[in-house]
N, C-alpha and C positions, 0 to 999 in steps of 0.2 A: 816346583822345587825338586831337585834331583834326588834319586833314591839313595839313602844313606846306609852305611854298614851297620850291622847290629850294635857294635860297640859305640858308634857315633850316636845312634838313636838313644841308647841308654844315657849317654852323656847329656844330650839335649833334654831328655826327660828330667834328669837330675837338676840341671840348671833351671828349668821351669819350676820344679818343685821348691827350689830355694826361694823363689819369689813368693810362692804360696805360703811357705813357712813363715817368712817375716810378716806377711799380712795377717795370717791367722794367729800367730803367736802374739802379735801386737794387741789383738782384741782380748784374748784370754788373759794375758798378763795384766792388761789395763783393768779388767774387772776386779782382780784381786787388789789392785792399788786404789780403787775408788774411795774407800773410807779414809785412807791416809791423805789422798788429794783433797777430799772434802774438808778435813780438819785444817790442813795447811792453807788452803785457798778460801776458807770460810764460805763454802758453797752449799746451796740448798740441794734437795733431791733433784729438782729440775735442772740445776747446774750440772750435776753428775750425768743426768740424761743427755745433756747437750755435748759433753765430752765424748760420748759414744755416738750419738745420733748425728752430730755435725759431720763426723767421718763417714758413717754409713749412708747418710743422706746424699752427700756430694758423690760418693762412690756409685750409688744407685743411679743418680742423675746422669753420670757421664759414661757409664760402662758401655752402653750401646754405641755412643759416639766414638769411643775409643776402639771398639771392635770393628766398626765399619771403616774408621780412619786407618787402622792397621791393615785391613784388607786392601785399602786404596794406595797408601804410600809406602807400605812395607812393615811387616810384623816385627822384625828384629829392631828396626829403627824406633818404632813406638815403644817396644818393650824396654829398650835401653833408656829412652827418655823417662819412662815411668820409674825405673830403678833410681835414676838421678834425683827425681823429684821426691820420691818416697824417702830416700836416705837423707836428703836435705831437710824435709819436713820433720823427720825423727830427731835430727840434731836440734832443730828449732824448738820442738816440744820439750826437750830436756832442759832448755833455757828459759821457758815461759815464766814471766814474773807474776802473772795473775790468771784468773779463770778465762777472761776474755781473750787474751793472747794465746792461751792454750787451745781454746776452741778454734781460733783462726789458723794456728799452726797444724791442728788436726785436719783442717780442710786442705791445707797444702799437701799433707800426707795422702789424703784421699784422691786428689787430682793425680798424683803419681800411682796410687794403688789401682785406680780405674784403668790404667794402661798395663797392668801386670797380669792379673788372673785370667780375664777373658782372652787376652792376647796370647798368654802362655797356653791356654787350652786350645786355641786355634792353631798354634805351632804344633802342639801334640797331635791334634786331629790330622794335620797334614803331614806329620812325620810317620805316625803309625796308621797306615791306610787299611790294613786288614781288620775285619770286625773283632776277631778274637784278640789280636795283639793290641788293638785300641782299647778293648775292655780291660785287659790286664794293665795297660798304662794308666787308665783312669782309676783302676783299683789302687795302684801305687799313689796316684794323686790324692785319692781319698784317705789313704793311710797317713799321708803327711798332715792332713787335718787332724787325724787322731793323735799324731805325734805332738802337734802344737797344743792340743787340748790336754794331753798327758803332761807335757813339760811346762805349759804355761802357768797353771796355778802354783806349781812347786817353785819354778824359777822366779816367778813374780813374788811369791812369799819370801824367798831368800833375799832377793834384791831389796824389796821394800823394807824388810826388818833390819837388814845390815847396812845398806847404803842410802836408801830413800827411794821414793817413787820415781824420781827423775831418771834413775838408772835403768828403768824398764825400757826406755827409748834408746839407750846406748847399744843394746844388743843387736839392733837393726843395722848399725853402721858397718861392722866388718862383713856381715852376710851380704848386705846390699852392694858393697864395693866388690866383693869377690864375684858375685853373680854378674855384675856389670862387665868385669874383665873377661870372664868365661864366655859370656854371650858374644862379646866382640870377637873372641877367638874361635868359637866352635859352632855357634848357631847360624845356619845359613839364612839368607834373606828369602822371603816369599811374600807374594801378594796375589790377590784375586785377578784373574785375567780380564774381568770386566767389572771393576769396582763401582760402588754406588757413589753418587754425588752427595755432598753435604746437605743436611736438612735442618737449617737453623731454626725454622719455625717449630718443627716437631721437637727439637731439643729444648727450646724454651718452654713449650707446653709440658714436657715431662718434668722439667725443673719446677714449674708452677704447681703441678699436681702433687708432687712429693713434698716440696718445701712447705706449701701452705697447709697441707694435711698434718704434717709432723709438728709444725708450730702450734696448730690448733689443739692437738692432743696433749702436747707437753705443757703448754701454758694454761690450759683450761682449768686445772685445779686451783691455780692462784687467781686467775682473772674471772672465773665463773664460766660454766658451760654455755650459758645463754647471753653472755656479754656481747655487745655489738662487735668488738674486735674479733672474738673467737668465731662468731657466726659468719663474719665477713670473710675470714680466712678459709673456713670450711666451704662457703659458697664459691669462693674463688677457685679452690681446688676442684670442686665439682664442675665448674665451667671449663677449666683447663682440660679436664678429662673428656668432657663432651666435645670440645674443640679438637682434641687429639683423635678421637674416634671418627670425627667427620672429615678432618683434614688429611690424615695419613692415606686413606684409600684413594684420594684424588691425586696423589703424587705419583709420577712415573717411577721414582726411586725413593721410597719413604725411609725414614729412620729405622722403622721396623715394619716389615711386610706382614700385615694382619692376616694374610693367607696362611702363615705358619700355624695359626691357631685353628685351622680346619683339621689339623692332626690332633686327634684325641690324646695320644701320648704326650705330644708337645704341650698342649694346653694343661693336661694333668700334671706334667712335670713343673710347669710354672706355678700352679696352685699349690702343689705339694711343697715346692721350695719356699713359697711365702709362708705357709702354715708351719712347716718344720723349723725354719729359721726364726720365725716369730716365737715359737716355743723355746728355742735355744736362747735367744736374746733375753726373753723374760726370765727363763730359768737361771741363767748366770747372774743377771742383775738382782733378782730376788734373793738368791742364796748368798751372794757376796755380802749384801747389806745385812741379811739375817745373821750369818755366822759371826760377823765382826761387830755389828752395832747392837744386836740383840743378845747373842750368846757371849759376846765380849772376847772372842778369839783374836789372836794376832794374825797378821796377814799370812805368815808361814803356816800356822795351824789351820787356818781357813783353807789354804791351798791343799794341805794334806787331807782334810776332810772331803774335798771334792775329787780326790785322786781316784776313787772307785769308778766314778762316772767317766773320767778322762781315760782311764785304763781300758774300760770296755769299748769306748769309741776307738781307741788305738788298735785293739785286737779285732774288732768287727769290721773296720773299714776295708782292709784288704780281703777279708772273707767275702764281703758284699761284692767287691769287684770281681772276684772269681765266680761267684754265683751269677752275676749279671752276664759274664762271658759265657758260662756253660748252660744256664737255664733261663736267662732273661731277667727282666727287672721285677716281675710279679712277686716272687717269694721274698726278696729283700724288702720291698715296699710294705707287704703285709706284716712282716716281722717288725719293721720300724714303727708302723702305725699302732700295732698292738702293744708293743713295749712302752712307747711314749704315752699312750692313753692310760695304761696300767700305772705308770709312774705318777702321772697327774692325779689319778683317782686315789692313789695311796696317800698323797699329801692332802687332797681336798676333803676326803671323807674320814680318814683315820688320824689326822693331825700328826703325820709321820715325823715332822721336824722336831717334835717334843721327845721322841725316843730315838736314840742314836742308831739302834739296830734297824728300825724301820726306815730311818732317814737314809742309811747306807743302801738298803734294799731299793728304795726309790731312785737313788743315784745310779745304782747298777742298771736298773731297768731303763732309765733315760739314756745312759751311755750306750747300752745295747741298741736301743732304737735309733739314736742319732748316728751311731756308727754304721748302721745298715742303710742310712738314708742317702748319703751323698753320691755314691757311685751310680745308683739307678737314676737319680735326677739328671746328672751330667750326661750319662750315656743316652738316655731317652731324648734329651734336648737336641743332641747333635746327630744321633743316628737317623739315617734316611734323608737328612738335609743335604743339598748340594754342597760340596766342599768349597765352592766359590763363595758361599755365604756362611762359612763356618764361624767366622769372627762374629757376625751378627747373631747367629743361633747360640753360640757359647755365651755371648754377652747378655742375651735375654735370660739364660739360666742364672748367670752371676747376678744380674740385676734383681731377679726375683728373690735370690737369697738375701741381698742387702736390703731390699724393701721389707722383707719379712723381719729381719733383725731390727731394722729401724722401728717398725711398727710394734714389735714385741717389747722393746725397751720403752718406747713412748707410752704404750697402753699400760703395761705393768707399772712403770714409774708413775704414771698419772694416778693409778689406783692407790699406790703406796703413799704418794704425796698427799692425796685427799684424806686418807686415813690418819696420817701423822698430823696433818693440820687440824682435823676435827678433834684429835685427842688433846689438843692444847699445847702449851709451851713445854719445852724440855728437849735437851739435845740427845744425840745418839747415846743409847745405853741407859737413859733415864726411864723411870717407871711409866711416864706418860708416853714416851716414844715406843716402849715395848707394848703397851696396851694398844696404841693406834696401829702398830705393825701387825700384831696378832689378829686384830679385828678384820683387817682387810686382806691378809695373806690368803685366807680361804677363797676369796673372790679371784685373786690372782691365780691360784692353782686351778680353779675351774676354767679359767681362760686358757691356761696351758693344756688342760685336759681336752678342751674343745679343739685346739689346734692338732693334738695327736689323733683325735677321732677323725678329723678331716683328712689327715694323711692316710689313714686306714681306708676310709670309704672311697676317696678319690683314687687312691692307688689300686684298689680292687676294680673300680669301674674302668680305668684307662689303661689297663695292662693285659686285657684279654684279646681274643681273636678279632672281635669287632674293631677294637681300638687300633690294632696293628693294620687292619685293612684301611682305615682312614689315613694312617701315616703313609702307607704306600701310595695311595691315590694323591695325597698332598704333595709328596716328593716328586711324583710324575708331573703334576701340574707345574710345580716350581721350576723343574728342569726344562719343560717344553713350552711354557707360556710366560711372556713378560707380564708386567703389571698391565691391567686393562687400560689404564690411562696412557701407559707407554705405547700400547698397540694403537690407540686412537690417534696419538700424536704422530707416530712414525709410520704406521701402516705396514710395518715389517715384523718378521718373526725373529726371536733371539735364537742363537744356536741351541740345538737340543741337548748338547752335552757340555756342561760348564764345570766338569769335575777336575780338569787338569789345572794345576797351579804352575805358575812360572817360578 
């Protein structure tokens, strides 16, 4: 890809951030709308879980495929296709007549979304080639997540209370169309000089792992954790995971090169992304239902209550990007893990949701922690990796985020569904519902606390001098050595330098 002028680079960054905005805003707005959708569509807690997890599950399953496909056939082409599908899916969601069709249309959205964020990050990585300017660009990228979190609850509350929950999907239409036109006009095409071949078997195994596991977790409270159906799905997920670990190293060009995980920072970023976004998904799902179904707040007031968390995420995301650029990822990761753990402990041990002051303190701490989290994850995932594989590396980071959010909503939702079911009959707001919710919310908060503690410990372990050494050695091997299977088949060496994109 030719070197662009500073003004053109900023414009490309802005266009890529537009895609992140609609994807991130869609999730935060949707959380505020869940109780209204639940009432109109007569859905259970598991039904609400599926409106979120159907999206994140398809997204997680296809992100790596989209990243490698973009490296192969052209990043701008795949990015534009994603914008078209996401915008179309949003329009269909706004017209959904029932829960089943809404879940299906959310999956259409997800197919498009899988072509946006990892491909946009790959475009950014290949546009901003210097380490410092790349870190600053990723800081802006992280700030957009903060903007979506800050605006999402408020915008969602206003739309749900004034127009209805269907209007939350309308806001994606003008942004998606504008981004499509600007991409066609200003974003240059780029692709990897030696792209990877498709890996359909690996792709199916990834879908099997994530789909079967998510189904087992979400449906277990209703069907029973030991029911033959749930046990079968859990076993199928485990078999697919074993097949993936055995099959991928045997391919010359796998869906994901498992040698990436020889880098401690890369492996750490993957684990941190799963844990951090599991905490976020569970946090948003838990608080949305609590504020509206237990406290009885309107969608707008619930959005206002969550504004302290969103505001801190908005303020801390660009600060985290600057810290990563100037001092590396260690300090932001330690701050993120500490703040998220403290927030979870406040709710788990002191029943913070019962006191508005303590609840806001917990929200501020969580927003601080999550705001610090995004930039070091992304920067660590792509730094040191050959730019020819930037799409795959960025897709792994994005996949880890979506897997985390999927599991967070599935696990926290399963805990809540089990507690509400045990409490007996009664709709949202009833005494029985409040009793069941209160009894299990403590368990949910301990799960969120454990996720925050994992971010802290893994961040400390994988951001030191030893970890950086493993990253350098891994990057050197990736640049100078093809896959062992590829060597055996071809008997040839790959070029030592694969960094230049066309």
